[in-house]
A tleap script that builds the chain and sets N, CA, C and O, in Angstrom:
source leaprc.protein.ff14SB
mol = sequence {
  NMET MET ARG GLN THR SER GLU GLY GLU THR
  PRO ALA ILE LYS LYS MET PHE CYS TYR ARG
  PHE ASN ARG GLU HIE ARG PRO MET SER TYR
  TYR SER LEU TYR GLU ILE PRO SER ASN ASP
  GLY MET THR VAL LEU ASP MET LEU ASP TYR
  ALA ALA ARG HIE LEU ASP PRO SER LEU SER
  TYR PRO MET HIE SER ARG CYS ASP GLN GLY
  LEU CYS ALA ARG CYS ALA LEU ARG VAL ASN
  GLY LYS PRO VAL LEU SER CYS ILE GLU ILE
  CYS GLY GLU GLU ILE LEU ILE VAL GLU PRO
  LEU ASP LYS LYS ARG VAL CYS LYS ASP LEU
  VAL SER TYR CPRO
}
set mol.1.N position { -113.081 11.927 -103.411 }
set mol.1.CA position { -114.096 11.171 -102.711 }
set mol.1.C position { -114.638 10.084 -103.640 }
set mol.1.O position { -114.877 10.336 -104.820 }
set mol.2.N position { -114.829 8.889 -103.113 }
set mol.2.CA position { -115.339 7.761 -103.864 }
set mol.2.C position { -116.843 7.914 -104.037 }
set mol.2.O position { -117.553 8.169 -103.065 }
set mol.3.N position { -117.335 7.762 -105.260 }
set mol.3.CA position { -118.773 7.850 -105.451 }
set mol.3.C position { -119.434 6.577 -104.959 }
set mol.3.O position { -118.793 5.528 -104.892 }
set mol.4.N position { -120.708 6.661 -104.615 }
set mol.4.CA position { -121.418 5.522 -104.056 }
set mol.4.C position { -122.462 5.014 -105.028 }
set mol.4.O position { -122.947 5.751 -105.887 }
set mol.5.N position { -122.800 3.748 -104.879 }
set mol.5.CA position { -123.853 3.165 -105.691 }
set mol.5.C position { -125.194 3.630 -105.161 }
set mol.5.O position { -125.261 4.282 -104.119 }
set mol.6.N position { -126.266 3.298 -105.872 }
set mol.6.CA position { -127.603 3.722 -105.454 }
set mol.6.C position { -127.999 3.114 -104.110 }
set mol.6.O position { -128.827 3.685 -103.400 }
set mol.7.N position { -127.424 1.967 -103.748 }
set mol.7.CA position { -127.725 1.348 -102.466 }
set mol.7.C position { -126.872 1.934 -101.344 }
set mol.7.O position { -127.023 1.519 -100.195 }
set mol.8.N position { -125.977 2.889 -101.639 }
set mol.8.CA position { -125.135 3.502 -100.641 }
set mol.8.C position { -123.825 2.771 -100.415 }
set mol.8.O position { -123.033 3.176 -99.564 }
set mol.9.N position { -123.583 1.705 -101.160 }
set mol.9.CA position { -122.339 0.957 -101.023 }
set mol.9.C position { -121.247 1.597 -101.871 }
set mol.9.O position { -121.518 2.194 -102.913 }
set mol.10.N position { -120.008 1.461 -101.405 }
set mol.10.CA position { -118.880 1.941 -102.178 }
set mol.10.C position { -118.649 0.979 -103.339 }
set mol.10.O position { -118.605 -0.232 -103.125 }
set mol.11.N position { -118.498 1.490 -104.572 }
set mol.11.CA position { -118.311 0.593 -105.717 }
set mol.11.C position { -116.979 -0.152 -105.632 }
set mol.11.O position { -116.034 0.303 -104.989 }
set mol.12.N position { -116.930 -1.292 -106.288 }
set mol.12.CA position { -115.701 -2.078 -106.353 }
set mol.12.C position { -114.671 -1.347 -107.196 }
set mol.12.O position { -115.022 -0.631 -108.134 }
set mol.13.N position { -113.406 -1.527 -106.863 }
set mol.13.CA position { -112.325 -0.952 -107.656 }
set mol.13.C position { -111.823 -2.035 -108.600 }
set mol.13.O position { -111.431 -3.117 -108.164 }
set mol.14.N position { -111.836 -1.741 -109.884 }
set mol.14.CA position { -111.317 -2.678 -110.879 }
set mol.14.C position { -110.003 -2.138 -111.420 }
set mol.14.O position { -109.810 -0.928 -111.536 }
set mol.15.N position { -109.112 -3.051 -111.745 }
set mol.15.CA position { -107.814 -2.665 -112.302 }
set mol.15.C position { -107.861 -2.838 -113.807 }
set mol.15.O position { -108.219 -3.901 -114.315 }
set mol.16.N position { -107.492 -1.773 -114.517 }
set mol.16.CA position { -107.487 -1.798 -115.970 }
set mol.16.C position { -106.075 -1.462 -116.459 }
set mol.16.O position { -105.563 -0.367 -116.226 }
set mol.17.N position { -105.474 -2.415 -117.128 }
set mol.17.CA position { -104.170 -2.204 -117.753 }
set mol.17.C position { -104.423 -1.832 -119.207 }
set mol.17.O position { -105.001 -2.622 -119.954 }
set mol.18.N position { -104.001 -0.647 -119.615 }
set mol.18.CA position { -104.211 -0.183 -120.984 }
set mol.18.C position { -102.899 -0.168 -121.746 }
set mol.18.O position { -101.878 0.317 -121.259 }
set mol.19.N position { -102.952 -0.707 -122.942 }
set mol.19.CA position { -101.819 -0.680 -123.856 }
set mol.19.C position { -101.529 0.771 -124.219 }
set mol.19.O position { -102.443 1.525 -124.553 }
set mol.20.N position { -100.271 1.160 -124.155 }
set mol.20.CA position { -99.882 2.527 -124.490 }
set mol.20.C position { -98.783 2.500 -125.533 }
set mol.20.O position { -97.850 1.702 -125.448 }
set mol.21.N position { -98.898 3.366 -126.504 }
set mol.21.CA position { -97.873 3.492 -127.531 }
set mol.21.C position { -97.976 4.883 -128.136 }
set mol.21.O position { -99.056 5.321 -128.532 }
set mol.22.N position { -96.845 5.572 -128.203 }
set mol.22.CA position { -96.783 6.874 -128.849 }
set mol.22.C position { -95.419 6.974 -129.509 }
set mol.22.O position { -94.406 7.230 -128.858 }
set mol.23.N position { -95.420 6.770 -130.790 }
set mol.23.CA position { -94.188 6.741 -131.586 }
set mol.23.C position { -93.339 7.989 -131.379 }
set mol.23.O position { -92.111 7.909 -131.427 }
set mol.24.N position { -93.965 9.140 -131.150 }
set mol.24.CA position { -93.238 10.404 -131.015 }
set mol.24.C position { -92.482 10.517 -129.694 }
set mol.24.O position { -91.426 11.148 -129.642 }
set mol.25.N position { -93.008 9.914 -128.624 }
set mol.25.CA position { -92.396 10.079 -127.307 }
set mol.25.C position { -91.682 8.854 -126.773 }
set mol.25.O position { -90.773 8.970 -125.951 }
set mol.26.N position { -92.081 7.693 -127.230 }
set mol.26.CA position { -91.508 6.458 -126.693 }
set mol.26.C position { -91.616 5.373 -127.759 }
set mol.26.O position { -92.723 5.012 -128.157 }
set mol.27.N position { -90.503 4.854 -128.219 }
set mol.27.CA position { -90.560 3.887 -129.316 }
set mol.27.C position { -91.100 2.510 -128.929 }
set mol.27.O position { -91.491 1.740 -129.806 }
set mol.28.N position { -91.129 2.185 -127.635 }
set mol.28.CA position { -91.609 0.879 -127.190 }
set mol.28.C position { -93.000 1.018 -126.554 }
set mol.28.O position { -93.313 2.035 -125.933 }
set mol.29.N position { -93.810 -0.001 -126.717 }
set mol.29.CA position { -95.124 0.006 -126.076 }
set mol.29.C position { -94.976 -0.384 -124.608 }
set mol.29.O position { -93.971 -0.970 -124.207 }
set mol.30.N position { -95.987 -0.052 -123.820 }
set mol.30.CA position { -96.019 -0.382 -122.400 }
set mol.30.C position { -97.476 -0.387 -121.949 }
set mol.30.O position { -98.364 -0.074 -122.742 }
set mol.31.N position { -97.733 -0.732 -120.710 }
set mol.31.CA position { -99.087 -0.743 -120.163 }
set mol.31.C position { -99.164 0.217 -118.983 }
set mol.31.O position { -98.254 0.279 -118.156 }
set mol.32.N position { -100.259 0.963 -118.915 }
set mol.32.CA position { -100.533 1.825 -117.758 }
set mol.32.C position { -101.654 1.178 -116.951 }
set mol.32.O position { -102.606 0.632 -117.508 }
set mol.33.N position { -101.522 1.249 -115.639 }
set mol.33.CA position { -102.538 0.699 -114.742 }
set mol.33.C position { -103.435 1.823 -114.242 }
set mol.33.O position { -102.956 2.860 -113.782 }
set mol.34.N position { -104.743 1.605 -114.339 }
set mol.34.CA position { -105.731 2.547 -113.820 }
set mol.34.C position { -106.646 1.787 -112.868 }
set mol.34.O position { -107.102 0.688 -113.182 }
set mol.35.N position { -106.911 2.369 -111.715 }
set mol.35.CA position { -107.856 1.784 -110.772 }
set mol.35.C position { -109.155 2.575 -110.890 }
set mol.35.O position { -109.201 3.775 -110.621 }
set mol.36.N position { -110.202 1.876 -111.297 }
set mol.36.CA position { -111.467 2.511 -111.648 }
set mol.36.C position { -112.560 2.066 -110.684 }
set mol.36.O position { -112.751 0.865 -110.492 }
set mol.37.N position { -113.293 3.018 -110.064 }
set mol.37.CA position { -114.462 2.629 -109.280 }
set mol.37.C position { -115.548 2.140 -110.243 }
set mol.37.O position { -115.980 2.877 -111.129 }
set mol.38.N position { -115.973 0.915 -110.063 }
set mol.38.CA position { -116.866 0.300 -111.036 }
set mol.38.C position { -118.214 -0.055 -110.427 }
set mol.38.O position { -118.284 -0.608 -109.329 }
set mol.39.N position { -119.263 0.262 -111.136 }
set mol.39.CA position { -120.623 -0.112 -110.756 }
set mol.39.C position { -121.120 -1.188 -111.710 }
set mol.39.O position { -120.581 -1.351 -112.804 }
set mol.40.N position { -122.149 -1.921 -111.296 }
set mol.40.CA position { -122.747 -2.924 -112.176 }
set mol.40.C position { -123.229 -2.248 -113.453 }
set mol.40.O position { -123.780 -1.147 -113.417 }
set mol.41.N position { -123.019 -2.907 -114.564 }
set mol.41.CA position { -123.471 -2.371 -115.843 }
set mol.41.C position { -122.477 -1.444 -116.515 }
set mol.41.O position { -122.757 -0.935 -117.600 }
set mol.42.N position { -121.327 -1.209 -115.906 }
set mol.42.CA position { -120.318 -0.332 -116.489 }
set mol.42.C position { -119.631 -1.055 -117.658 }
set mol.42.O position { -119.196 -2.198 -117.521 }
set mol.43.N position { -119.541 -0.377 -118.800 }
set mol.43.CA position { -118.904 -0.979 -119.966 }
set mol.43.C position { -117.411 -0.655 -119.995 }
set mol.43.O position { -116.932 0.180 -119.229 }
set mol.44.N position { -116.695 -1.318 -120.878 }
set mol.44.CA position { -115.266 -1.034 -121.058 }
set mol.44.C position { -115.091 0.420 -121.486 }
set mol.44.O position { -114.175 1.096 -121.017 }
set mol.45.N position { -115.956 0.904 -122.367 }
set mol.45.CA position { -115.854 2.294 -122.819 }
set mol.45.C position { -116.130 3.265 -121.675 }
set mol.45.O position { -115.507 4.325 -121.610 }
set mol.46.N position { -117.045 2.928 -120.776 }
set mol.46.CA position { -117.281 3.758 -119.578 }
set mol.46.C position { -116.015 3.836 -118.727 }
set mol.46.O position { -115.673 4.901 -118.211 }
set mol.47.N position { -115.326 2.711 -118.582 }
set mol.47.CA position { -114.099 2.694 -117.788 }
set mol.47.C position { -113.007 3.526 -118.456 }
set mol.47.O position { -112.274 4.245 -117.777 }
set mol.48.N position { -112.894 3.433 -119.776 }
set mol.48.CA position { -111.915 4.250 -120.500 }
set mol.48.C position { -112.250 5.734 -120.367 }
set mol.48.O position { -111.358 6.564 -120.193 }
set mol.49.N position { -113.538 6.062 -120.451 }
set mol.49.CA position { -113.966 7.457 -120.251 }
set mol.49.C position { -113.538 7.955 -118.871 }
set mol.49.O position { -113.009 9.060 -118.744 }
set mol.50.N position { -113.766 7.144 -117.843 }
set mol.50.CA position { -113.397 7.538 -116.478 }
set mol.50.C position { -111.888 7.761 -116.381 }
set mol.50.O position { -111.436 8.759 -115.820 }
set mol.51.N position { -111.110 6.824 -116.934 }
set mol.51.CA position { -109.647 6.943 -116.869 }
set mol.51.C position { -109.175 8.219 -117.556 }
set mol.51.O position { -108.325 8.930 -117.020 }
set mol.52.N position { -109.713 8.517 -118.731 }
set mol.52.CA position { -109.282 9.695 -119.482 }
set mol.52.C position { -109.735 10.998 -118.822 }
set mol.52.O position { -109.004 11.988 -118.846 }
set mol.53.N position { -110.915 11.009 -118.242 }
set mol.53.CA position { -111.441 12.239 -117.624 }
set mol.53.C position { -110.866 12.523 -116.242 }
set mol.53.O position { -110.665 13.682 -115.877 }
set mol.54.N position { -110.601 11.468 -115.470 }
set mol.54.CA position { -110.229 11.668 -114.066 }
set mol.54.C position { -108.801 11.278 -113.716 }
set mol.54.O position { -108.271 11.742 -112.707 }
set mol.55.N position { -108.168 10.438 -114.523 }
set mol.55.CA position { -106.860 9.917 -114.139 }
set mol.55.C position { -105.736 10.261 -115.107 }
set mol.55.O position { -104.622 10.557 -114.675 }
set mol.56.N position { -106.011 10.229 -116.411 }
set mol.56.CA position { -104.943 10.414 -117.394 }
set mol.56.C position { -105.509 10.963 -118.706 }
set mol.56.O position { -105.907 10.191 -119.578 }
set mol.57.N position { -105.547 12.279 -118.849 }
set mol.57.CA position { -106.108 12.860 -120.068 }
set mol.57.C position { -105.293 12.576 -121.335 }
set mol.57.O position { -105.752 12.859 -122.442 }
set mol.58.N position { -104.094 12.023 -121.178 }
set mol.58.CA position { -103.289 11.705 -122.369 }
set mol.58.C position { -103.683 10.372 -123.007 }
set mol.58.O position { -103.186 10.044 -124.085 }
set mol.59.N position { -104.560 9.598 -122.369 }
set mol.59.CA position { -104.971 8.297 -122.893 }
set mol.59.C position { -105.806 8.474 -124.160 }
set mol.59.O position { -106.824 9.166 -124.151 }
set mol.60.N position { -105.366 7.844 -125.247 }
set mol.60.CA position { -106.108 7.896 -126.509 }
set mol.60.C position { -106.851 6.579 -126.703 }
set mol.60.O position { -106.276 5.499 -126.566 }
set mol.61.N position { -108.123 6.686 -127.021 }
set mol.61.CA position { -108.976 5.518 -127.240 }
set mol.61.C position { -110.118 5.936 -128.158 }
set mol.61.O position { -110.305 7.130 -128.392 }
set mol.62.N position { -110.883 4.988 -128.680 }
set mol.62.CA position { -111.942 5.350 -129.637 }
set mol.62.C position { -113.160 5.989 -128.966 }
set mol.62.O position { -114.252 5.423 -128.984 }
set mol.63.N position { -112.964 7.180 -128.368 }
set mol.63.CA position { -114.044 7.824 -127.628 }
set mol.63.C position { -115.086 8.463 -128.535 }
set mol.63.O position { -116.197 8.750 -128.088 }
set mol.64.N position { -114.753 8.688 -129.784 }
set mol.64.CA position { -115.706 9.304 -130.712 }
set mol.64.C position { -116.800 8.329 -131.136 }
set mol.64.O position { -117.814 8.743 -131.698 }
set mol.65.N position { -116.606 7.059 -130.875 }
set mol.65.CA position { -117.560 6.051 -131.337 }
set mol.65.C position { -118.535 5.700 -130.225 }
set mol.65.O position { -118.299 4.769 -129.456 }
set mol.66.N position { -119.623 6.440 -130.142 }
set mol.66.CA position { -120.587 6.230 -129.064 }
set mol.66.C position { -121.959 5.824 -129.605 }
set mol.66.O position { -122.972 6.421 -129.243 }
set mol.67.N position { -121.990 4.820 -130.462 }
set mol.67.CA position { -123.313 4.349 -130.885 }
set mol.67.C position { -123.995 3.629 -129.726 }
set mol.67.O position { -125.224 3.598 -129.658 }
set mol.68.N position { -123.205 3.041 -128.803 }
set mol.68.CA position { -123.700 2.329 -127.620 }
set mol.68.C position { -124.679 1.211 -127.954 }
set mol.68.O position { -125.477 0.802 -127.111 }
set mol.69.N position { -124.616 0.725 -129.172 }
set mol.69.CA position { -125.500 -0.363 -129.583 }
set mol.69.C position { -124.723 -1.502 -130.236 }
set mol.69.O position { -125.310 -2.511 -130.626 }
set mol.70.N position { -123.413 -1.345 -130.355 }
set mol.70.CA position { -122.614 -2.387 -130.975 }
set mol.70.C position { -122.806 -2.485 -132.471 }
set mol.70.O position { -122.603 -3.553 -133.049 }
set mol.71.N position { -123.193 -1.398 -133.110 }
set mol.71.CA position { -123.469 -1.428 -134.546 }
set mol.71.C position { -122.299 -0.964 -135.411 }
set mol.71.O position { -122.010 -1.577 -136.439 }
set mol.72.N position { -121.634 0.095 -135.011 }
set mol.72.CA position { -120.619 0.688 -135.899 }
set mol.72.C position { -119.265 -0.017 -135.807 }
set mol.72.O position { -118.489 0.031 -136.761 }
set mol.73.N position { -118.968 -0.660 -134.696 }
set mol.73.CA position { -117.725 -1.417 -134.459 }
set mol.73.C position { -116.474 -0.547 -134.442 }
set mol.73.O position { -115.367 -1.082 -134.505 }
set mol.74.N position { -116.607 0.760 -134.360 }
set mol.74.CA position { -115.429 1.631 -134.262 }
set mol.74.C position { -114.731 1.492 -132.914 }
set mol.74.O position { -113.555 1.832 -132.782 }
set mol.75.N position { -115.442 0.999 -131.927 }
set mol.75.CA position { -114.896 0.872 -130.578 }
set mol.75.C position { -114.300 -0.512 -130.324 }
set mol.75.O position { -114.027 -0.859 -129.175 }
set mol.76.N position { -114.096 -1.300 -131.368 }
set mol.76.CA position { -113.588 -2.663 -131.199 }
set mol.76.C position { -112.187 -2.649 -130.593 }
set mol.76.O position { -111.285 -1.975 -131.090 }
set mol.77.N position { -112.026 -3.404 -129.515 }
set mol.77.CA position { -110.752 -3.534 -128.817 }
set mol.77.C position { -110.586 -4.995 -128.402 }
set mol.77.O position { -111.499 -5.805 -128.560 }
set mol.78.N position { -109.436 -5.309 -127.881 }
set mol.78.CA position { -109.177 -6.638 -127.326 }
set mol.78.C position { -109.139 -6.471 -125.803 }
set mol.78.O position { -108.339 -5.697 -125.277 }
set mol.79.N position { -110.004 -7.199 -125.107 }
set mol.79.CA position { -110.071 -7.145 -123.645 }
set mol.79.C position { -109.814 -8.549 -123.106 }
set mol.79.O position { -110.544 -9.495 -123.403 }
set mol.80.N position { -108.757 -8.655 -122.308 }
set mol.80.CA position { -108.324 -9.954 -121.783 }
set mol.80.C position { -108.182 -10.987 -122.900 }
set mol.80.O position { -108.552 -12.151 -122.745 }
set mol.81.N position { -107.636 -10.530 -124.029 }
set mol.81.CA position { -107.349 -11.415 -125.153 }
set mol.81.C position { -108.514 -11.697 -126.076 }
set mol.81.O position { -108.355 -12.406 -127.070 }
set mol.82.N position { -109.683 -11.157 -125.770 }
set mol.82.CA position { -110.886 -11.434 -126.561 }
set mol.82.C position { -111.335 -10.173 -127.306 }
set mol.82.O position { -111.436 -9.110 -126.693 }
set mol.83.N position { -111.607 -10.266 -128.612 }
set mol.83.CA position { -112.128 -9.090 -129.331 }
set mol.83.C position { -113.546 -8.754 -128.849 }
set mol.83.O position { -114.416 -9.622 -128.778 }
set mol.84.N position { -113.754 -7.471 -128.519 }
set mol.84.CA position { -115.061 -7.019 -128.023 }
set mol.84.C position { -115.395 -5.653 -128.611 }
set mol.84.O position { -114.527 -4.952 -129.132 }
set mol.85.N position { -116.656 -5.297 -128.517 }
set mol.85.CA position { -117.086 -3.928 -128.811 }
set mol.85.C position { -117.179 -3.239 -127.454 }
set mol.85.O position { -118.037 -3.573 -126.636 }
set mol.86.N position { -116.301 -2.288 -127.224 }
set mol.86.CA position { -116.170 -1.706 -125.885 }
set mol.86.C position { -117.395 -0.916 -125.432 }
set mol.86.O position { -117.570 -0.701 -124.233 }
set mol.87.N position { -118.249 -0.479 -126.361 }
set mol.87.CA position { -119.435 0.293 -125.967 }
set mol.87.C position { -120.517 -0.586 -125.360 }
set mol.87.O position { -121.407 -0.075 -124.681 }
set mol.88.N position { -120.464 -1.904 -125.587 }
set mol.88.CA position { -121.496 -2.788 -125.040 }
set mol.88.C position { -120.929 -3.898 -124.150 }
set mol.88.O position { -121.693 -4.643 -123.536 }
set mol.89.N position { -119.607 -4.017 -124.074 }
set mol.89.CA position { -118.987 -5.066 -123.260 }
set mol.89.C position { -119.000 -4.663 -121.786 }
set mol.89.O position { -118.333 -3.707 -121.390 }
set mol.90.N position { -119.759 -5.395 -120.986 }
set mol.90.CA position { -119.852 -5.128 -119.542 }
set mol.90.C position { -118.586 -5.648 -118.865 }
set mol.90.O position { -118.107 -6.737 -119.185 }
set mol.91.N position { -118.052 -4.872 -117.938 }
set mol.91.CA position { -116.819 -5.227 -117.227 }
set mol.91.C position { -117.133 -6.191 -116.098 }
set mol.91.O position { -117.508 -5.768 -115.004 }
set mol.92.N position { -116.986 -7.469 -116.352 }
set mol.92.CA position { -117.269 -8.471 -115.337 }
set mol.92.C position { -116.042 -8.910 -114.569 }
set mol.92.O position { -116.164 -9.406 -113.449 }
set mol.93.N position { -114.877 -8.744 -115.137 }
set mol.93.CA position { -113.631 -9.188 -114.508 }
set mol.93.C position { -113.108 -8.124 -113.540 }
set mol.93.O position { -113.411 -6.940 -113.688 }
set mol.94.N position { -112.329 -8.550 -112.559 }
set mol.94.CA position { -111.699 -7.617 -111.624 }
set mol.94.C position { -110.476 -6.943 -112.238 }
set mol.94.O position { -110.139 -5.811 -111.891 }
set mol.95.N position { -109.813 -7.656 -113.158 }
set mol.95.CA position { -108.632 -7.128 -113.837 }
set mol.95.C position { -108.882 -7.183 -115.334 }
set mol.95.O position { -109.219 -8.236 -115.876 }
set mol.96.N position { -108.717 -6.043 -116.004 }
set mol.96.CA position { -108.911 -5.963 -117.447 }
set mol.96.C position { -107.595 -5.571 -118.105 }
set mol.96.O position { -106.890 -4.679 -117.633 }
set mol.97.N position { -107.279 -6.245 -119.191 }
set mol.97.CA position { -106.140 -5.863 -120.020 }
set mol.97.C position { -106.732 -5.418 -121.349 }
set mol.97.O position { -107.272 -6.225 -122.105 }
set mol.98.N position { -106.623 -4.123 -121.623 }
set mol.98.CA position { -107.258 -3.523 -122.799 }
set mol.98.C position { -106.184 -3.191 -123.822 }
set mol.98.O position { -105.222 -2.480 -123.530 }
set mol.99.N position { -106.369 -3.721 -125.033 }
set mol.99.CA position { -105.393 -3.546 -126.110 }
set mol.99.C position { -106.114 -3.244 -127.416 }
set mol.99.O position { -107.300 -3.546 -127.552 }
set mol.100.N position { -105.413 -2.653 -128.377 }
set mol.100.CA position { -106.016 -2.479 -129.699 }
set mol.100.C position { -106.177 -3.845 -130.364 }
set mol.100.O position { -105.489 -4.800 -130.003 }
set mol.101.N position { -107.078 -3.933 -131.325 }
set mol.101.CA position { -107.258 -5.204 -132.032 }
set mol.101.C position { -105.997 -5.628 -132.766 }
set mol.101.O position { -105.607 -6.796 -132.730 }
set mol.102.N position { -105.364 -4.674 -133.428 }
set mol.102.CA position { -104.187 -4.973 -134.239 }
set mol.102.C position { -103.046 -4.058 -133.811 }
set mol.102.O position { -103.021 -2.884 -134.182 }
set mol.103.N position { -102.108 -4.582 -133.040 }
set mol.103.CA position { -101.001 -3.763 -132.534 }
set mol.103.C position { -100.079 -3.280 -133.638 }
set mol.103.O position { -99.326 -2.329 -133.429 }
set mol.104.N position { -100.115 -3.905 -134.807 }
set mol.104.CA position { -99.250 -3.484 -135.912 }
set mol.104.C position { -99.733 -2.194 -136.552 }
set mol.104.O position { -98.956 -1.515 -137.224 }
set mol.105.N position { -101.004 -1.840 -136.357 }
set mol.105.CA position { -101.581 -0.667 -137.014 }
set mol.105.C position { -101.919 0.457 -136.033 }
set mol.105.O position { -102.743 1.317 -136.343 }
set mol.106.N position { -101.302 0.459 -134.872 }
set mol.106.CA position { -101.609 1.461 -133.843 }
set mol.106.C position { -101.007 2.805 -134.214 }
set mol.106.O position { -99.835 2.893 -134.577 }
set mol.107.N position { -101.821 3.854 -134.119 }
set mol.107.CA position { -101.270 5.198 -134.308 }
set mol.107.C position { -100.952 5.819 -132.940 }
set mol.107.O position { -99.961 6.537 -132.805 }
set mol.108.N position { -101.789 5.548 -131.921 }
set mol.108.CA position { -101.499 5.993 -130.553 }
set mol.108.C position { -102.378 5.223 -129.582 }
set mol.108.O position { -103.596 5.156 -129.751 }
set mol.109.N position { -101.762 4.651 -128.578 }
set mol.109.CA position { -102.440 3.921 -127.508 }
set mol.109.C position { -103.422 2.880 -128.061 }
set mol.109.O position { -103.001 1.892 -128.662 }
set mol.110.N position { -104.721 3.098 -127.861 }
set mol.110.CA position { -105.727 2.131 -128.281 }
set mol.110.C position { -106.373 2.485 -129.622 }
set mol.110.O position { -107.333 1.836 -130.036 }
set mol.111.N position { -105.860 3.492 -130.290 }
set mol.111.CA position { -106.406 3.945 -131.568 }
set mol.111.C position { -105.571 3.363 -132.696 }
set mol.111.O position { -104.352 3.529 -132.735 }
set mol.112.N position { -106.247 2.676 -133.614 }
set mol.112.CA position { -105.561 2.056 -134.758 }
set mol.112.C position { -105.947 2.768 -136.046 }
set mol.112.O position { -107.000 3.397 -136.144 }
set mol.113.N position { -105.063 2.650 -137.025 }
set mol.113.CA position { -105.382 3.150 -138.364 }
set mol.113.C position { -106.472 2.261 -138.954 }
set mol.113.O position { -106.500 1.060 -138.687 }
set mol.114.N position { -107.373 2.841 -139.757 }
set mol.114.CA position { -108.443 2.020 -140.380 }
set mol.114.C position { -107.877 1.052 -141.405 }
set mol.114.O position { -108.627 0.293 -142.019 }
savepdb mol mol.pdb
quit
């Protein structure tokens, strides 16, 4: 069942393409598409949380970094080609392409080596 906004309206569905890479199972990277019910004020990290909890528990992303103030920068990702802090970046676009900052240092999906 689709959750509703406080006004009783059905939230918009946003499409999020997430970069996927797992050296152990697949040597080439690819993108997975997730359709996320989105409310106003939803951040990129909120959308990743929804995808991992409800759609694909195998998705790896910087979920441990929940300062939610943009201070620690552990949640830094590239969204639609722009570097952002996913804990404070509001999802304004209908289509999001979420990638790690540095694809050369990826250990799995959106998680990079420090």
